[in-house]
C-alpha positions as CSV (number, residue, x, y, z in Angstrom):
1,M,8.1,-1.3,-38.4
2,L,9.0,-3.4,-40.8
3,E,12.3,-4.2,-39.8
4,R,10.4,-4.4,-36.2
5,G,7.7,-7.3,-37.8
6,L,10.8,-9.0,-39.5
7,R,12.9,-8.9,-36.1
8,W,9.7,-10.5,-34.7
9,L,9.1,-13.3,-37.3
10,A,12.5,-14.3,-37.2
11,R,12.6,-14.8,-33.3
12,A,9.2,-16.6,-33.4
13,C,11.1,-19.2,-36.3
14,T,14.3,-19.9,-34.2
15,G,11.4,-20.0,-31.0
16,L,9.4,-22.9,-33.4
17,G,13.3,-23.8,-34.9
18,A,14.1,-25.3,-30.9
19,V,10.6,-27.0,-30.9
20,A,11.2,-28.7,-33.4
21,L,15.0,-29.5,-31.8
22,T,13.0,-30.4,-29.0
23,V,11.2,-33.0,-30.4
24,M,13.8,-34.5,-32.0
25,M,15.8,-35.1,-29.5
26,A,12.5,-36.3,-27.2
27,T,12.0,-38.1,-30.0
28,T,15.4,-40.1,-30.4
29,D,15.5,-40.4,-26.5
30,Y,12.5,-42.1,-26.1
31,D,12.9,-44.6,-29.4
32,V,16.2,-45.6,-28.0
33,A,15.3,-46.2,-24.6
34,A,11.7,-47.9,-25.7
35,R,14.1,-50.6,-28.0
36,A,16.2,-51.2,-25.3
37,L,13.7,-51.3,-22.1
38,F,10.7,-52.7,-24.1
39,R,11.9,-54.4,-27.6
40,A,9.1,-51.8,-28.5
41,P,10.6,-49.2,-30.5
42,L,9.1,-46.0,-31.9
43,S,7.3,-46.2,-35.1
44,G,8.0,-44.0,-37.4
45,A,11.0,-42.5,-35.2
46,V,13.2,-41.7,-38.7
47,D,10.5,-39.9,-40.0
48,I,10.1,-37.8,-37.4
49,V,13.5,-36.8,-36.7
50,E,14.3,-36.1,-40.0
51,M,11.2,-33.4,-40.3
52,M,12.2,-32.3,-37.1
53,V,15.6,-31.8,-38.7
54,L,14.1,-29.9,-41.6
55,C,12.5,-27.5,-39.5
56,S,15.0,-26.4,-36.8
57,A,17.8,-25.9,-39.6
58,F,15.3,-24.2,-41.9
59,L,13.7,-21.8,-38.7
60,G,17.0,-20.6,-38.1
61,L,17.6,-19.6,-41.0
62,P,15.8,-15.6,-41.0
63,E,17.4,-15.1,-37.6
64,I,21.2,-16.2,-38.7
65,C,20.1,-14.2,-41.9
66,L,18.9,-10.7,-39.8
67,R,21.8,-11.2,-37.0
68,D,24.5,-11.2,-40.3
69,E,25.9,-14.9,-38.1
70,Q,26.9,-16.4,-41.2
71,I,29.7,-18.8,-41.6
72,R,32.5,-16.1,-43.2
73,V,35.9,-16.6,-44.3
74,D,37.8,-13.3,-43.6
75,I,40.9,-14.0,-45.3
76,V,40.8,-10.9,-47.5
77,D,39.5,-8.7,-45.0
78,T,42.6,-6.7,-44.4
79,L,43.9,-6.8,-47.6
80,V,41.7,-4.3,-48.6
81,P,40.4,-1.1,-47.6
82,P,37.5,-0.9,-45.6
83,L,35.4,1.3,-48.7
84,V,36.4,-2.3,-50.8
85,L,35.5,-4.5,-47.7
86,G,32.3,-2.6,-47.6
87,A,31.4,-3.4,-51.2
88,L,32.3,-6.8,-50.8
89,K,29.9,-7.7,-47.8
90,A,27.3,-5.5,-49.9
91,L,27.3,-8.0,-53.1
92,G,27.9,-11.2,-50.5
93,L,24.6,-9.9,-49.1
94,I,23.1,-9.9,-53.2
95,A,24.6,-12.6,-53.3
96,T,22.6,-14.5,-50.8
97,V,19.0,-12.4,-51.4
98,G,20.2,-14.3,-55.3
99,F,20.6,-17.1,-53.9
100,M,17.7,-17.6,-51.8
101,G,15.2,-16.7,-54.3
102,L,16.2,-19.3,-56.7
103,L,15.8,-21.9,-54.4
104,A,12.8,-20.5,-53.2
105,V,12.4,-20.2,-57.4
106,N,13.0,-24.7,-56.9
107,V,11.2,-25.6,-54.3
108,T,8.0,-23.8,-55.4
109,R,7.9,-27.3,-58.0
110,P,8.2,-30.3,-56.0
111,L,5.8,-28.2,-53.3
112,M,3.4,-27.8,-56.0
113,D,4.1,-31.5,-57.4
114,A,4.1,-33.0,-53.3
115,W,0.0,-31.2,-52.9
116,R,-1.0,-32.4,-56.7
117,F,0.1,-35.9,-55.7
118,G,-0.7,-36.1,-52.3
119,D,3.4,-37.1,-51.9
120,I,3.3,-38.6,-47.7
121,K,6.0,-39.8,-45.6
122,P,6.7,-43.6,-45.9
123,D,6.0,-44.8,-41.9
124,T,4.0,-41.8,-40.7
125,G,1.7,-41.1,-43.8
126,F,2.2,-37.1,-42.8
127,P,2.1,-35.2,-46.1
128,L,5.3,-33.6,-47.8
129,Y,3.1,-30.8,-49.2
130,P,3.7,-28.7,-45.7
131,L,7.6,-29.0,-45.5
132,F,8.0,-28.0,-48.8
133,A,5.7,-24.8,-47.7
134,L,7.9,-24.8,-44.9
135,V,11.2,-24.4,-46.3
136,L,9.5,-22.0,-48.9
137,F,8.0,-19.6,-46.2
138,C,11.2,-20.0,-44.5
139,L,13.8,-18.6,-47.4
140,I,11.0,-15.6,-48.8
141,A,11.3,-15.1,-44.2
142,A,15.6,-15.1,-45.0
143,M,15.8,-13.2,-48.2
144,A,13.6,-10.5,-46.4
145,T,15.6,-10.4,-43.4
146,T,19.0,-10.4,-45.6
147,A,17.6,-7.2,-47.1
148,V,17.2,-5.5,-44.4
149,V,20.6,-6.3,-43.1
150,L,21.7,-4.7,-47.0
151,I,20.1,-1.8,-46.8
152,R,21.5,-1.6,-43.1
153,T,24.9,-2.3,-44.3
154,F,24.2,0.7,-47.2
155,R,23.1,3.6,-45.1
156,S,26.5,2.7,-42.6
157,G,28.5,3.1,-45.6
158,A,26.9,6.1,-46.6
159,A,26.8,7.6,-43.0
160,A,30.9,6.6,-42.9
161,R,31.3,7.8,-46.5
162,A,29.1,11.7,-45.6
């Protein structure tokens, strides 16, 4: 049940990331066309594109972690026995959860500062705290989905040894 809920959450995040990517492309296209045709660029286009890059990158993270499709270098895979490889994979997943937890802890201070001081994007006036909150949310969701993969890894390893 929890895994199904995380799967739905990861899929929803990916969908929102696709929307952010579409907004980013449409903003860039409109800005270039308006600049060339009417000599009237879109005010705040850089801010919008910056925000959408952040959204598309972080909103994709939970599903990437759930599918366990991170970029890997598999140099060691053929050199060690399957049991060691399984242990290395589990260790890598634990390190991933720890690293994302460290990032999540370190994004809370800028989030609180942006909220407290009313930081905004310079051209659009968009407040920064929702962007930090989105990053924090996506990191926590990615930690949860990575934990699901870690549990799956331990279960499959236990099943293979039995």
